[in-house]
GUBANU-815098 format. One line per field, with one value per residue: residue number from 1; residue in one letter; z, x, y of N, C-alpha, C, O in turn. Coordinates in steps of 0.02 Angstrom, whole numbers, plus 50000, padded with zeros to 5 digits. Example, Ala and Ser with C-alpha at 12.3 -4.5 7.8 and 13.67 -1.06 7.14 Angstrom:
<sites>
resi: c(1, 2) $
resn: c(A, S) $
n.pz: c(50390, 50354) $
n.px: c(50660, 50642) $
n.py: c(49716, 49888) $
ca.pz: c(50390, 50357) $
ca.px: c(50615, 50684) $
ca.py: c(49775, 49947) $
c.pz: c(50390, 50394) $
c.px: c(50660, 50645) $
c.py: c(49835, 50002) $
o.pz: c(50423, 50402) $
o.px: c(50712, 50670) $
o.py: c(49834, 50057) $
</sites>
This chain:
<sites>
resi: c(1, 2, 3, 4, 5, 6, 7, 8, 9, 10, 11, 12, 13, 14, 15, 16, 17, 18, 19, 20, 21, 22, 23, 24, 25, 26, 27, 28, 29, 30, 31, 32, 33, 34, 35, 36, 37, 38, 39, 40, 41, 42, 43, 44, 45, 46, 47, 48, 49, 50, 51, 52, 53, 54, 55, 56, 57, 58, 59, 60, 61, 62, 63, 64, 65, 66, 67, 68, 69, 70, 71, 72, 73, 74, 75, 76, 77, 78, 79, 80, 81, 82, 83, 84, 85, 86, 87, 88, 89, 90, 91, 92, 93, 94, 95, 96, 97, 98, 99, 100, 101, 102, 103, 104, 105, 106, 107, 108, 109, 110, 111, 112, 113, 114, 115, 116, 117, 118, 119) $
resn: c(M, K, M, N, R, L, I, P, M, L, P, V, R, S, M, P, L, S, V, K, F, Y, C, H, M, L, G, F, E, V, E, Q, R, N, D, D, W, G, W, A, M, L, R, F, D, E, C, R, L, M, V, D, Q, S, I, N, T, H, P, D, A, F, R, D, S, I, L, Y, L, Y, P, E, D, I, V, E, Y, H, Q, Q, V, R, S, N, G, L, T, L, P, E, L, E, T, T, F, Y, G, L, T, E, F, R, I, D, D, P, D, G, N, R, L, W, I, G, Q, P, I, N, S) $
n.pz: c(50243, 50346, 50509, 50567, 50687, 50850, 50936, 51085, 51116, 51228, 51304, 51370, 51495, 51496, 51384, 51396, 51537, 51547, 51462, 51535, 51651, 51600, 51541, 51638, 51754, 51718, 51623, 51484, 51320, 51215, 51056, 50949, 50939, 50947, 50986, 50943, 50909, 51030, 51057, 51075, 51036, 51125, 51177, 51236, 51228, 51122, 51139, 51114, 51146, 51131, 51181, 51195, 51198, 51127, 51100, 51185, 51204, 51313, 51464, 51591, 51563, 51542, 51491, 51334, 51275, 51140, 51022, 50909, 50757, 50641, 50492, 50365, 50234, 50204, 50115, 50070, 50194, 50236, 50137, 50167, 50297, 50271, 50184, 50275, 50325, 50400, 50417, 50353, 50363, 50225, 50168, 50227, 50205, 50323, 50413, 50473, 50396, 50367, 50291, 50335, 50430, 50544, 50677, 50797, 50922, 50976, 51109, 51114, 51116, 51043, 50883, 50780, 50621, 50521, 50394, 50353, 50226, 50133, 50129) $
n.px: c(50254, 50222, 50226, 50186, 50179, 50251, 50343, 50399, 50537, 50580, 50723, 50736, 50768, 50703, 50587, 50463, 50436, 50424, 50315, 50216, 50215, 50178, 50054, 49976, 49989, 49981, 49883, 49900, 49887, 49938, 49986, 50066, 50185, 50344, 50426, 50546, 50624, 50625, 50540, 50403, 50251, 50154, 49991, 49886, 49738, 49756, 49891, 50057, 50189, 50347, 50436, 50595, 50712, 50827, 50899, 51004, 51143, 51209, 51160, 51174, 51212, 51205, 51049, 50995, 50876, 50759, 50687, 50560, 50521, 50391, 50378, 50269, 50315, 50453, 50563, 50555, 50566, 50694, 50773, 50742, 50795, 50928, 50954, 50950, 51074, 51124, 51226, 51185, 51150, 51121, 50956, 50886, 50821, 50736, 50738, 50617, 50523, 50523, 50569, 50707, 50809, 50941, 50991, 51087, 51047, 51118, 51148, 51167, 51053, 50953, 50880, 50768, 50706, 50571, 50469, 50334, 50359, 50257, 50179) $
n.py: c(50786, 50651, 50582, 50427, 50351, 50316, 50200, 50138, 50028, 49914, 49849, 49689, 49564, 49442, 49400, 49324, 49338, 49476, 49500, 49434, 49515, 49646, 49616, 49542, 49618, 49754, 49768, 49762, 49685, 49549, 49589, 49550, 49418, 49341, 49207, 49149, 49258, 49323, 49429, 49543, 49629, 49735, 49791, 49919, 49984, 50118, 50126, 50066, 49950, 49882, 49738, 49668, 49544, 49526, 49639, 49676, 49578, 49529, 49466, 49530, 49657, 49837, 49904, 49956, 50066, 50084, 50194, 50175, 50238, 50271, 50329, 50398, 50383, 50301, 50313, 50446, 50511, 50469, 50530, 50664, 50681, 50655, 50762, 50863, 50861, 50756, 50616, 50463, 50286, 50174, 50130, 49979, 49813, 49722, 49564, 49551, 49612, 49752, 49908, 49998, 50116, 50149, 50254, 50350, 50470, 50631, 50601, 50467, 50391, 50267, 50262, 50187, 50182, 50150, 50067, 49962, 49839, 49813, 49928) $
ca.pz: c(50271, 50406, 50550, 50585, 50757, 50886, 50982, 51124, 51118, 51290, 51310, 51429, 51506, 51479, 51352, 51427, 51602, 51535, 51436, 51592, 51694, 51568, 51528, 51698, 51806, 51695, 51580, 51412, 51287, 51163, 50988, 50909, 50980, 50912, 51036, 50914, 50913, 51097, 51045, 51076, 51032, 51173, 51163, 51285, 51188, 51066, 51158, 51096, 51178, 51111, 51227, 51153, 51235, 51083, 51092, 51221, 51203, 51378, 51510, 51648, 51540, 51540, 51440, 51290, 51248, 51070, 50999, 50840, 50723, 50581, 50447, 50313, 50175, 50229, 50066, 50074, 50259, 50234, 50096, 50203, 50352, 50239, 50158, 50333, 50340, 50442, 50382, 50366, 50328, 50172, 50188, 50225, 50216, 50381, 50412, 50501, 50348, 50363, 50262, 50392, 50444, 50616, 50696, 50867, 50931, 51005, 51175, 51108, 51114, 50979, 50844, 50723, 50582, 50471, 50364, 50327, 50155, 50093, 50137) $
ca.px: c(50280, 50185, 50253, 50126, 50178, 50314, 50334, 50459, 50558, 50618, 50765, 50717, 50808, 50660, 50525, 50403, 50422, 50402, 50247, 50173, 50209, 50140, 49986, 49940, 49992, 49967, 49825, 49914, 49874, 49987, 49962, 50108, 50237, 50386, 50470, 50612, 50660, 50624, 50510, 50330, 50217, 50099, 49943, 49836, 49700, 49796, 49962, 50096, 50254, 50383, 50486, 50640, 50770, 50885, 50932, 51068, 51160, 51237, 51104, 51185, 51237, 51159, 50997, 50983, 50808, 50755, 50624, 50548, 50478, 50360, 50354, 50222, 50353, 50522, 50611, 50552, 50593, 50766, 50801, 50734, 50843, 50994, 50961, 50961, 51146, 51143, 51253, 51140, 51160, 51072, 50897, 50894, 50762, 50748, 50708, 50550, 50477, 50522, 50624, 50724, 50877, 50952, 51038, 51089, 51044, 51180, 51161, 51175, 50989, 50947, 50820, 50759, 50654, 50553, 50403, 50321, 50375, 50196, 50135) $
ca.py: c(50723, 50633, 50528, 50391, 50328, 50306, 50144, 50121, 49959, 49906, 49789, 49650, 49503, 49385, 49423, 49294, 49368, 49545, 49496, 49417, 49575, 49699, 49593, 49523, 49669, 49821, 49769, 49758, 49620, 49534, 49602, 49505, 49388, 49293, 49177, 49137, 49321, 49351, 49494, 49547, 49694, 49737, 49844, 49940, 50032, 50142, 50127, 50007, 49943, 49821, 49711, 49630, 49519, 49519, 49704, 49671, 49507, 49509, 49471, 49574, 49721, 49894, 49895, 50012, 50072, 50106, 50223, 50154, 50286, 50246, 50382, 50379, 50364, 50292, 50338, 50519, 50533, 50457, 50584, 50727, 50683, 50661, 50831, 50906, 50860, 50699, 50558, 50407, 50223, 50161, 50092, 49906, 49771, 49679, 49496, 49555, 49641, 49825, 49946, 50041, 50138, 50157, 50306, 50370, 50542, 50656, 50573, 50395, 50356, 50231, 50275, 50144, 50215, 50101, 50062, 49895, 49832, 49812, 49986) $
c.pz: c(50337, 50443, 50579, 50658, 50785, 50936, 51019, 51120, 51179, 51287, 51375, 51434, 51485, 51449, 51383, 51495, 51594, 51508, 51493, 51637, 51662, 51557, 51593, 51750, 51781, 51644, 51505, 51386, 51232, 51095, 50939, 50955, 50937, 50962, 51008, 50917, 50984, 51097, 51050, 51069, 51078, 51158, 51223, 51252, 51129, 51080, 51139, 51132, 51153, 51168, 51186, 51193, 51192, 51075, 51125, 51228, 51270, 51432, 51568, 51628, 51545, 51481, 51400, 51266, 51176, 51059, 50926, 50809, 50657, 50537, 50394, 50250, 50194, 50180, 50070, 50139, 50262, 50195, 50132, 50258, 50325, 50213, 50214, 50356, 50383, 50398, 50402, 50333, 50273, 50202, 50180, 50232, 50271, 50372, 50438, 50458, 50346, 50321, 50315, 50387, 50518, 50628, 50772, 50870, 50965, 51073, 51174, 51112, 51045, 50948, 50785, 50686, 50525, 50447, 50340, 50251, 50111, 50101, 50090) $
c.px: c(50244, 50221, 50192, 50122, 50248, 50301, 50399, 50473, 50604, 50660, 50748, 50761, 50769, 50595, 50464, 50386, 50396, 50330, 50198, 50161, 50163, 50067, 49947, 49937, 49967, 49910, 49838, 49891, 49926, 49955, 50000, 50162, 50277, 50437, 50540, 50655, 50668, 50592, 50434, 50308, 50157, 50055, 49899, 49798, 49742, 49871, 49995, 50162, 50284, 50431, 50529, 50701, 50832, 50924, 51001, 51085, 51188, 51184, 51113, 51209, 51183, 51111, 50988, 50911, 50812, 50687, 50617, 50498, 50454, 50336, 50307, 50257, 50427, 50573, 50613, 50583, 50669, 50800, 50798, 50785, 50914, 51006, 50969, 51034, 51168, 51169, 51213, 51165, 51108, 51012, 50911, 50826, 50778, 50715, 50637, 50503, 50471, 50580, 50643, 50795, 50881, 51005, 51037, 51082, 51108, 51198, 51168, 51110, 50978, 50879, 50820, 50699, 50635, 50482, 50393, 50331, 50313, 50152, 50153) $
c.py: c(50711, 50577, 50492, 50370, 50321, 50250, 50132, 50046, 49951, 49842, 49753, 49588, 49440, 49411, 49390, 49324, 49440, 49546, 49481, 49478, 49627, 49679, 49580, 49578, 49738, 49825, 49771, 49690, 49611, 49546, 49556, 49478, 49340, 49267, 49163, 49200, 49346, 49420, 49489, 49619, 49690, 49797, 49856, 49997, 50053, 50145, 50061, 50009, 49878, 49802, 49663, 49609, 49512, 49584, 49702, 49597, 49483, 49520, 49520, 49644, 49775, 49885, 49959, 50011, 50097, 50139, 50204, 50202, 50257, 50304, 50353, 50353, 50361, 50320, 50414, 50544, 50525, 50512, 50651, 50734, 50691, 50732, 50882, 50904, 50802, 50643, 50497, 50343, 50217, 50125, 50017, 49873, 49723, 49611, 49497, 49599, 49716, 49850, 49996, 50067, 50153, 50211, 50315, 50446, 50566, 50627, 50497, 50357, 50327, 50245, 50227, 50171, 50169, 50105, 49990, 49893, 49838, 49872, 50042) $
o.pz: c(50378, 50411, 50612, 50688, 50748, 50975, 50988, 51121, 51181, 51270, 51428, 51384, 51460, 51484, 51396, 51509, 51631, 51529, 51498, 51658, 51693, 51562, 51601, 51787, 51820, 51624, 51466, 51424, 51207, 51078, 50893, 51004, 50897, 50978, 51046, 50927, 50998, 51133, 51031, 51093, 51070, 51131, 51257, 51248, 51088, 51036, 51146, 51147, 51153, 51199, 51148, 51220, 51218, 51044, 51095, 51256, 51282, 51445, 51592, 51671, 51553, 51428, 51428, 51240, 51156, 51084, 50886, 50831, 50621, 50544, 50381, 50218, 50201, 50202, 50072, 50140, 50287, 50216, 50130, 50265, 50352, 50219, 50203, 50402, 50402, 50348, 50461, 50280, 50274, 50255, 50133, 50262, 50268, 50329, 50428, 50481, 50325, 50317, 50339, 50347, 50551, 50595, 50807, 50827, 50981, 51093, 51226, 51111, 50994, 50980, 50744, 50716, 50484, 50475, 50310, 50216, 50057, 50081, 50091) $
o.px: c(50237, 50244, 50150, 50068, 50297, 50253, 50450, 50427, 50659, 50635, 50745, 50787, 50798, 50554, 50415, 50327, 50351, 50289, 50145, 50105, 50115, 50022, 49891, 49888, 49937, 49890, 49791, 49878, 49955, 49904, 49970, 50182, 50249, 50485, 50589, 50716, 50713, 50615, 50405, 50341, 50114, 50078, 49877, 49824, 49761, 49909, 49966, 50189, 50252, 50462, 50504, 50738, 50885, 50978, 51050, 51046, 51191, 51164, 51065, 51224, 51124, 51131, 50975, 50888, 50861, 50636, 50662, 50441, 50491, 50279, 50306, 50234, 50459, 50623, 50667, 50620, 50704, 50852, 50845, 50817, 50954, 51061, 50993, 51053, 51227, 51139, 51208, 51197, 51056, 51017, 50943, 50780, 50827, 50672, 50600, 50451, 50419, 50632, 50600, 50836, 50831, 51057, 50993, 51107, 51150, 51256, 51173, 51111, 50993, 50827, 50866, 50646, 50678, 50440, 50438, 50312, 50317, 50094, 50121) $
o.py: c(50757, 50529, 50523, 50371, 50319, 50254, 50116, 50006, 49979, 49789, 49784, 49563, 49392, 49440, 49425, 49335, 49461, 49587, 49512, 49491, 49649, 49721, 49605, 49584, 49775, 49880, 49780, 49644, 49659, 49516, 49528, 49510, 49303, 49301, 49166, 49195, 49387, 49464, 49439, 49665, 49646, 49847, 49809, 50053, 50011, 50164, 50007, 50063, 49826, 49845, 49622, 49651, 49494, 49584, 49725, 49559, 49423, 49577, 49550, 49685, 49760, 49861, 50012, 49960, 50128, 50115, 50216, 50207, 50223, 50326, 50293, 50306, 50413, 50350, 50444, 50593, 50569, 50539, 50691, 50787, 50728, 50759, 50937, 50940, 50800, 50626, 50480, 50346, 50250, 50094, 49996, 49901, 49686, 49601, 49449, 49620, 49742, 49819, 50034, 50043, 50167, 50213, 50289, 50482, 50524, 50629, 50466, 50295, 50360, 50240, 50228, 50181, 50152, 50140, 49961, 49940, 49866, 49870, 50094) $
</sites>
């Protein structure tokens, strides 16, 4: 089993302001962006970072970060994790084109694990 990549997803109050900061100040570029979702994927060489204003619905609330893991085979990985004894939700198809499941680690950190539908 191979894990292909890990991309942090940062909750932000304003996706456009965050994109401007990361791109203009830190040298990232926009790889993908969806203003309707309030989400963008930023890239700096081989590094990726997602910023998402929809993660937390209350603008002044504490911001929860998410680690997004991309296994090579989501079905196999889901079965493997389940066989390790973790209670998991069923795999779901998202509106943004991934098959995924979501869990929290023992400290409440959010892990979203997915694979593009066409891969």
